[in-house]
C-alpha positions as CSV (number, residue, x, y, z in Angstrom):
1,M,14.8,24.5,2.4
2,V,12.1,24.7,5.3
3,K,9.8,26.9,2.7
4,E,9.9,23.7,0.3
5,H,8.8,21.1,2.7
6,S,6.1,23.2,4.0
7,T,4.9,23.6,0.6
8,A,5.0,20.0,-0.4
9,K,3.2,19.4,3.0
10,M,0.3,21.7,1.9
11,L,0.2,19.7,-1.5
12,A,-0.1,16.4,0.0
13,L,-3.6,14.5,-0.3
14,K,-2.6,12.7,3.0
15,T,-0.7,13.1,5.8
16,E,2.1,11.0,7.0
17,L,-0.2,9.5,9.8
18,E,-2.8,8.4,7.2
19,V,-0.3,6.9,4.9
20,A,1.0,5.0,7.9
21,Q,-2.6,3.7,8.9
22,E,-3.3,2.8,5.6
23,L,0.0,0.8,5.1
24,A,-0.6,-1.1,8.3
25,A,-4.3,-2.0,6.8
26,R,-2.9,-3.2,3.8
27,V,-0.4,-5.4,6.0
28,R,-3.3,-6.5,8.1
29,T,-5.2,-7.6,4.7
30,A,-1.8,-9.3,3.2
31,R,-1.5,-11.3,6.7
32,L,-4.9,-12.5,6.7
33,Q,-4.6,-13.8,3.2
34,L,-2.1,-15.9,4.2
35,G,-4.2,-17.0,7.4
36,W,-1.7,-15.8,9.8
37,S,-2.6,-14.6,13.4
38,Q,-1.1,-11.4,14.4
39,D,1.2,-13.5,16.7
40,E,2.3,-15.5,13.7
41,L,3.5,-12.7,11.7
42,A,5.3,-11.1,14.8
43,R,7.1,-14.3,15.7
44,R,8.0,-14.9,11.8
45,A,9.4,-11.1,11.7
46,G,10.9,-11.6,15.3
47,L,8.8,-9.3,16.8
48,R,7.6,-8.9,20.1
49,P,3.3,-9.4,19.5
50,A,2.6,-6.3,21.3
51,T,4.6,-4.3,19.0
52,Y,3.0,-5.7,15.8
53,R,-0.5,-5.2,17.3
54,L,0.3,-1.8,17.8
55,F,1.3,-1.3,14.3
56,E,-2.2,-2.5,13.4
57,Q,-3.8,-0.5,15.2
58,T,-2.0,2.9,15.2
59,G,0.4,2.4,11.6
60,R,3.5,3.4,14.1
61,I,6.2,1.1,13.7
62,A,9.9,1.3,13.6
63,L,11.4,1.6,9.9
64,L,13.7,-1.6,10.4
65,R,11.0,-3.6,12.4
66,L,8.5,-2.7,9.6
67,L,11.2,-4.0,6.7
68,R,11.4,-7.7,8.5
69,V,7.4,-7.4,8.5
70,L,7.5,-6.5,4.7
71,S,10.4,-9.0,4.3
72,V,8.4,-12.1,5.9
73,L,5.1,-11.1,3.6
74,G,7.6,-11.3,0.6
75,R,7.1,-7.4,-0.1
76,L,10.4,-6.3,0.8
77,P,11.6,-5.3,-3.4
78,D,8.3,-3.1,-3.4
79,V,10.1,-0.7,-0.7
80,D,13.6,-1.3,-2.1
81,Q,12.5,0.7,-5.1
82,V,11.1,3.8,-2.9
83,C,12.9,7.0,-4.0
84,A,15.0,4.7,-6.6
85,L,16.6,6.7,-9.5
86,S,14.4,5.7,-12.5
87,D,17.8,5.8,-14.8
88,A,19.4,3.6,-12.4
89,P,20.0,-0.1,-13.8
90,R,17.7,-2.7,-12.2
91,S,19.6,-5.4,-12.9
92,L,23.0,-6.7,-13.3
93,D,22.4,-7.7,-16.7
94,E,21.1,-4.0,-17.4
95,L,24.5,-3.0,-15.8
96,L,26.6,-5.0,-18.0
97,V,24.9,-3.8,-21.0
98,P,27.2,-1.0,-22.9
99,E,25.6,2.3,-23.5
100,R,24.6,3.2,-26.8
101,Q,26.5,5.8,-28.4
102,R,25.2,8.1,-31.0
103,G,26.4,8.2,-34.4
104,R,27.3,11.4,-36.3
105,R,25.4,12.9,-38.6
106,T,27.1,13.0,-42.3
107,K,26.7,15.5,-44.9
108,R,24.8,14.5,-48.1
109,A,26.8,15.2,-51.3
């Protein structure tokens, strides 16, 4: 299993830190589009302003804090799909639709 992880790491185009920094930059852009200061977003997310500022500068933040930030930005549903199974039902309606059964082929005479 360790070997698989190192192989995946070699094939990655970006490091974890680069992805985190790019995510922080996208969150910053979303915040600015709303016209919010760092302090305002931190307040709405229930974070200390220093914690939020550190996130924007470095990309480092605890997962639950990041989820709070994304929630106040209205982006939590995007994250909810990370690593989701593609064949899993996406809604209650989809779950309640009966699965279609394949019919048997009959021989022609």
